[in-house]
C-alpha positions as CSV (number, residue, x, y, z in Angstrom):
1,M,124.8,83.3,132.1
2,T,122.6,80.9,130.1
3,C,122.4,81.1,126.4
4,L,118.9,82.2,125.6
5,V,118.9,80.3,122.2
6,C,120.2,76.8,123.0
7,G,120.4,76.8,126.8
8,S,124.2,76.4,127.0
9,R,125.6,77.5,130.4
10,Q,128.3,79.6,128.9
11,S,127.1,82.7,127.2
12,E,127.8,86.4,126.8
13,P,126.4,89.4,124.9
14,H,126.4,89.0,121.2
15,F,124.7,91.1,118.5
16,G,122.2,92.6,121.0
17,G,121.3,89.4,122.8
18,I,122.7,86.9,125.3
19,S,124.0,83.7,123.6
20,C,126.8,81.2,123.5
21,R,129.6,81.6,121.0
22,A,128.3,78.8,118.9
23,C,124.9,80.4,118.4
24,A,126.5,83.8,117.8
25,A,128.7,82.2,115.1
26,F,125.6,80.6,113.6
27,F,123.8,83.9,113.6
28,R,126.7,85.7,111.9
29,R,127.2,82.9,109.3
30,F,123.4,83.0,108.5
31,Y,123.4,86.7,107.7
32,N,126.7,86.7,105.9
33,S,125.4,83.9,103.7
34,K,123.8,84.6,100.4
35,K,121.2,81.9,101.0
36,L,118.8,83.7,103.4
37,V,115.7,82.0,102.1
38,I,115.1,78.9,104.2
39,Q,112.2,76.6,105.1
40,C,111.3,75.0,108.4
41,V,111.9,71.2,108.4
42,C,111.1,70.6,112.1
43,K,107.9,68.7,111.2
44,S,110.0,66.1,109.4
45,K,112.4,65.6,112.3
46,S,112.0,63.7,115.5
47,P,110.7,65.6,118.6
48,S,114.0,65.2,120.3
49,A,116.0,66.6,117.4
50,H,117.6,70.1,117.5
51,P,115.5,73.0,115.9
52,C,116.1,73.6,112.2
53,R,118.0,76.7,111.0
54,M,114.8,78.6,110.4
55,C,113.6,78.0,114.0
56,R,117.1,78.7,115.4
57,V,117.5,82.1,113.7
58,A,113.9,83.0,114.7
59,K,114.8,82.4,118.4
60,C,118.0,84.5,117.9
61,L,115.9,87.3,116.7
62,A,113.4,86.8,119.4
63,I,116.0,87.2,122.2
64,G,117.1,90.5,120.7
65,M,120.0,89.6,118.3
66,T,119.9,91.8,115.3
67,P,122.0,91.7,112.0
68,K,122.5,95.5,112.4
69,R,125.1,94.7,115.1
70,I,127.1,92.4,112.8
71,H,130.2,94.3,111.9
72,G,132.0,92.6,108.9
73,S,132.5,88.9,109.5
74,R,133.3,89.0,113.2
75,D,131.5,90.0,116.4
76,P,133.5,92.7,118.2
77,N,134.0,90.9,121.5
78,G,133.7,93.1,124.6
79,K,132.0,95.9,122.7
80,Y,128.4,95.2,123.5
81,I,126.7,98.6,123.9
82,R,122.9,98.8,124.2
83,S,121.5,101.6,122.1
84,P,119.8,104.3,124.1
85,Q,117.0,104.3,121.6
86,S,114.7,101.3,121.6
87,E,114.5,99.0,118.5
88,P,111.0,97.7,118.8
89,S,111.0,96.2,115.3
90,T,114.0,93.9,116.0
91,S,113.6,92.9,119.6
92,I,111.1,90.3,120.7
93,S,111.1,88.8,124.2
94,L,110.9,85.1,124.2
95,P,111.3,83.2,127.5
96,S,114.5,81.3,127.3
97,S,113.0,77.9,128.4
98,L,110.3,78.1,125.7
99,S,111.1,75.9,122.7
100,P,110.6,77.5,119.3
101,R,108.3,74.7,118.4
102,E,105.8,75.7,121.1
103,V,105.4,79.1,119.4
104,F,106.4,78.0,115.9
105,T,103.8,79.9,113.9
106,I,104.6,83.1,115.6
107,T,108.4,82.8,115.6
108,S,108.5,81.5,112.0
109,S,106.6,84.6,110.9
110,L,109.0,86.9,112.7
111,S,111.6,87.6,110.0
112,N,108.8,88.2,107.4
113,F,107.0,90.6,109.8
114,L,110.2,92.6,110.6
115,D,110.9,93.0,106.8
116,Y,107.2,94.0,106.2
117,E,107.3,96.5,109.1
118,Q,110.6,98.1,107.8
119,K,109.3,98.4,104.2
120,R,106.1,100.1,105.4
121,C,108.2,102.5,107.4
122,D,110.3,103.3,104.3
123,I,107.1,104.1,102.4
124,F,105.1,106.1,105.0
125,L,107.8,107.8,107.2
126,R,108.9,110.9,105.4
127,P,110.9,114.0,106.6
128,N,107.7,116.0,106.0
129,M,104.5,114.3,107.4
130,L,102.1,113.1,104.7
131,N,98.6,114.4,104.6
132,L,95.7,112.0,104.4
133,F,95.3,112.3,100.7
134,E,99.0,111.6,100.1
135,A,98.9,108.6,102.4
136,S,95.8,107.2,100.6
137,C,97.8,107.3,97.3
138,L,100.2,104.7,98.8
139,T,97.4,102.2,99.4
140,K,98.4,100.0,96.4
141,K,102.0,99.7,97.7
142,D,100.6,98.9,101.1
143,I,98.4,96.2,99.7
144,D,101.3,94.7,97.7
145,L,103.6,94.6,100.8
146,T,100.9,93.0,102.8
147,Y,100.4,90.3,100.2
148,Q,104.2,89.6,100.2
149,F,104.2,89.4,104.0
150,V,101.3,87.0,104.4
151,G,102.3,84.9,101.4
152,S,105.8,84.5,102.7
153,A,104.7,83.8,106.3
154,F,101.9,81.5,105.3
155,P,102.5,79.8,101.9
156,E,99.0,78.2,102.1
157,F,97.5,81.6,101.7
158,Q,98.5,81.6,98.0
159,S,96.2,78.6,97.4
160,L,93.1,80.6,98.4
161,S,90.9,82.2,95.7
162,S,91.9,85.6,94.5
163,S,88.7,87.1,95.9
164,D,89.2,85.6,99.3
165,R,92.8,86.8,99.4
166,Q,91.7,90.3,98.5
167,S,89.0,90.3,101.2
168,L,91.4,89.1,103.8
169,I,94.1,91.6,102.9
170,H,91.7,94.6,102.7
171,N,90.1,93.7,106.1
172,F,93.6,93.4,107.7
173,L,94.8,96.7,106.3
174,I,92.0,98.6,108.1
175,K,93.1,97.0,111.3
176,I,96.8,97.8,110.6
177,W,95.9,101.4,109.9
178,N,94.1,101.6,113.2
179,I,96.6,99.8,115.5
180,E,99.9,101.0,113.9
181,P,99.9,104.5,115.6
182,I,99.8,102.7,119.0
183,L,103.4,101.7,118.5
184,D,104.5,105.3,118.3
185,H,102.1,106.2,121.1
186,V,103.7,103.7,123.5
187,A,107.1,105.2,122.8
188,N,105.9,108.7,123.3
189,R,103.1,108.1,125.8
190,I,104.0,110.7,128.4
191,E,104.4,113.4,125.6
192,Y,100.9,112.5,124.2
193,Q,99.3,112.5,127.7
194,K,100.6,116.1,128.2
195,M,99.4,117.2,124.8
196,G,95.9,118.4,125.7
197,D,93.4,119.6,123.1
198,E,95.6,122.4,121.8
199,G,98.6,120.0,121.2
200,M,96.3,117.4,119.6
201,R,94.8,120.0,117.4
202,N,98.2,121.2,116.2
203,Y,99.0,117.5,115.4
204,V,95.8,116.6,113.7
205,T,95.0,119.6,111.5
206,P,98.1,119.3,109.2
207,L,96.9,115.8,108.3
208,Y,93.8,117.2,106.6
209,Q,95.3,120.3,105.1
210,G,95.8,119.8,101.3
211,S,93.4,116.8,101.4
212,F,90.2,118.6,100.2
213,Q,89.0,119.3,96.7
214,K,89.8,122.7,95.3
215,G,87.2,125.2,96.5
216,A,86.2,123.0,99.4
217,E,89.2,123.7,101.6
218,M,88.5,123.8,105.4
219,T,90.0,126.1,107.9
220,E,91.9,124.8,110.9
221,E,88.9,125.6,113.1
222,Q,86.5,123.7,110.8
223,I,88.9,120.7,110.6
224,W,89.2,120.5,114.4
225,R,85.5,121.0,115.0
226,T,84.6,118.3,112.4
227,F,87.3,115.7,113.0
228,G,88.7,116.4,116.4
229,I,86.0,114.3,118.1
230,Y,87.2,111.2,116.3
231,W,90.8,111.7,117.3
232,K,89.8,112.3,121.0
233,Y,87.9,109.0,120.9
234,Y,90.7,107.3,119.1
235,Y,93.3,108.3,121.8
236,T,91.2,107.8,124.9
237,K,89.1,104.8,123.9
238,M,91.5,102.8,121.7
239,I,95.1,103.8,121.9
240,D,95.4,104.4,125.6
241,P,93.7,101.2,126.7
242,I,95.8,99.1,124.2
243,A,99.0,100.9,125.1
244,A,98.3,100.2,128.8
245,V,98.4,96.5,128.1
246,D,102.1,97.1,127.3
247,L,102.5,94.3,124.7
248,D,105.9,92.9,124.0
249,Q,106.7,92.2,120.4
250,T,105.8,88.5,120.6
251,E,102.4,89.5,121.9
252,L,101.9,92.2,119.3
253,L,102.7,89.9,116.4
254,A,100.4,87.2,117.8
255,I,97.5,89.6,118.2
256,L,98.0,90.9,114.6
257,L,98.0,87.4,113.3
258,I,94.9,86.6,115.3
259,M,93.1,89.7,113.8
260,F,94.2,88.7,110.3
261,F,92.7,85.3,110.6
262,D,89.6,86.5,112.5
263,Q,87.5,86.3,109.3
264,D,85.4,83.2,109.8
265,L,81.8,84.3,109.8
266,D,80.3,80.8,109.7
267,I,82.2,78.9,112.3
268,P,81.0,75.3,112.6
269,E,79.2,74.5,115.8
270,E,81.7,71.9,116.8
271,F,84.5,74.5,116.4
272,Q,82.7,77.0,118.6
273,L,82.3,74.3,121.2
274,V,86.0,73.5,121.0
275,E,86.9,77.2,121.4
276,R,84.7,77.7,124.4
277,T,85.9,74.5,126.0
278,F,89.6,75.0,125.3
279,F,89.6,78.6,126.6
280,G,87.3,78.0,129.5
281,G,84.2,79.6,128.2
282,L,86.0,82.6,126.6
283,E,84.0,84.4,123.9
284,T,86.6,85.8,121.6
285,A,85.8,89.1,119.8
286,D,84.0,88.7,116.5
287,T,85.6,91.3,114.3
288,S,84.6,89.6,111.0
289,F,83.1,91.9,108.5
290,I,83.4,90.0,105.2
291,N,82.3,86.9,103.3
292,I,84.9,84.4,102.3
293,S,84.5,80.8,101.0
294,P,84.0,77.9,103.5
295,S,87.4,76.5,102.6
296,S,89.1,79.9,103.3
297,S,87.1,80.2,106.5
298,D,88.4,76.8,107.6
299,F,91.9,77.8,106.8
300,C,91.5,81.0,108.9
301,W,90.0,79.1,111.8
302,T,92.8,76.6,111.9
303,Q,95.5,79.3,111.8
304,R,93.8,81.4,114.4
305,K,93.3,78.4,116.7
306,V,97.0,77.5,116.4
307,I,98.1,81.1,117.2
308,L,95.8,81.3,120.2
309,K,97.3,78.2,121.6
310,E,100.8,79.4,121.0
311,L,100.0,82.7,122.6
312,R,98.6,80.9,125.6
313,N,101.7,78.7,125.8
314,Y,103.9,81.8,125.7
315,E,102.0,83.6,128.5
316,M,102.0,80.4,130.6
317,E,105.8,80.1,130.3
318,K,106.3,83.9,130.8
319,N,104.2,84.2,134.0
320,P,102.9,80.8,135.3
321,E,101.2,82.4,138.3
322,D,98.9,84.8,136.4
323,F,99.0,83.8,132.8
324,E,95.2,83.4,132.4
325,S,94.4,87.0,133.3
326,R,97.2,88.3,131.0
327,F,96.0,86.1,128.2
328,L,92.4,87.3,128.5
329,E,93.6,90.9,128.7
330,I,95.5,90.6,125.4
331,L,92.4,89.0,123.8
332,E,90.4,92.1,124.6
333,I,92.5,94.1,122.1
334,P,90.5,93.1,119.0
335,E,87.4,94.6,120.6
336,F,89.2,97.9,121.0
337,V,90.4,97.7,117.4
338,E,86.8,96.9,116.2
339,R,85.5,100.0,117.9
340,G,88.3,102.1,116.3
341,E,87.4,100.6,112.9
342,K,83.8,101.8,113.3
343,Q,84.9,105.3,114.2
344,F,87.3,105.2,111.3
345,H,84.6,104.3,108.8
346,E,82.4,107.0,110.1
347,E,85.2,109.6,109.9
348,I,85.8,108.6,106.2
349,I,82.1,109.0,105.4
350,V,82.1,112.5,107.0
351,G,85.3,113.3,105.0
352,E,83.5,112.4,101.8
353,M,80.6,114.7,102.7
354,W,83.2,117.5,103.1
355,K,84.8,116.6,99.7
356,M,88.0,115.2,101.1
357,R,90.1,113.7,98.4
358,M,90.9,110.0,98.7
359,H,92.7,107.7,96.2
360,D,90.5,105.2,94.4
361,D,92.6,102.3,95.9
362,F,91.9,103.6,99.4
363,K,88.2,104.0,98.7
364,A,88.0,100.4,97.3
365,V,89.3,99.1,100.6
366,M,87.0,101.3,102.8
367,R,83.9,100.6,100.8
368,R,84.2,96.9,101.2
369,Q,80.8,95.5,102.2
370,R,80.4,94.9,105.9
371,I,78.4,91.9,106.8
């Protein structure tokens, strides 16, 4: 077997992926070291040089290697057992012949994204499901985690004005809140498809119970009659179509980054021409709802253009025969998310009419002016 990290012809299972012993040893040393904070130095090296430590560990993670499988200081040889439960947050499929530099922005953001995803799970996943009011009370923590993720993955983000950073984060959070349940839906798709109205009602109504002001409580029947229509739309018009695309983790991270940087309302004409020319006339979804400064808009445009190019490279390497259709299919996802956002905003307005409690931090995000 070929090492999926460096291309060596001698490899075997290590830490959840297929690699040579040298790459496995590097991966073990990296996570046993106290110096986990590293920076990419590939740009300062010649094109023929080996990838830096940051890019090398990113590719280790991308082919499925996970520090959870490191036992002590040694890799238990011959004891590779794939867990029956999937580990979506630690497994990203990266074609073995694709250099980390060709998807550098995506892979270099990977470790930060995995950490971000895990911390959000620690906050929101409780033994007892949170109702909507309780979840809204965690908005500030969610904002802080998102700041940490974006700031670590993209240091240039810190140089933007505070108002622009806030606008970008708030806009992204609404997208995350809409697309995040899709991950669970993919894992439990058959169960959800069999759910029916009664099953969906039993899932939805507890989310609202305890979320209304005293004296304005709604019965289960009232909750379902008022809010059920939004959840039916959400599952049939947003979750199902996106789940059907069957994104791998590289594609998921890429589309999340594209949506984060899809903020540039005033794209210069020459940039629009480049986008149409580069992608063969493709009109990408405009999911921008906010005003940001011209310099921040330029920053977002540059980052989005790089990620689009890397995603296209990834799809070309993954499936050379049909990469264009797959690439276009993935780029339809922001349109689905935008429709979900509109329904989400409408649902929140209806909730306010029925005196549903929401934390002030949550309301500040939702009441952001839409341009």
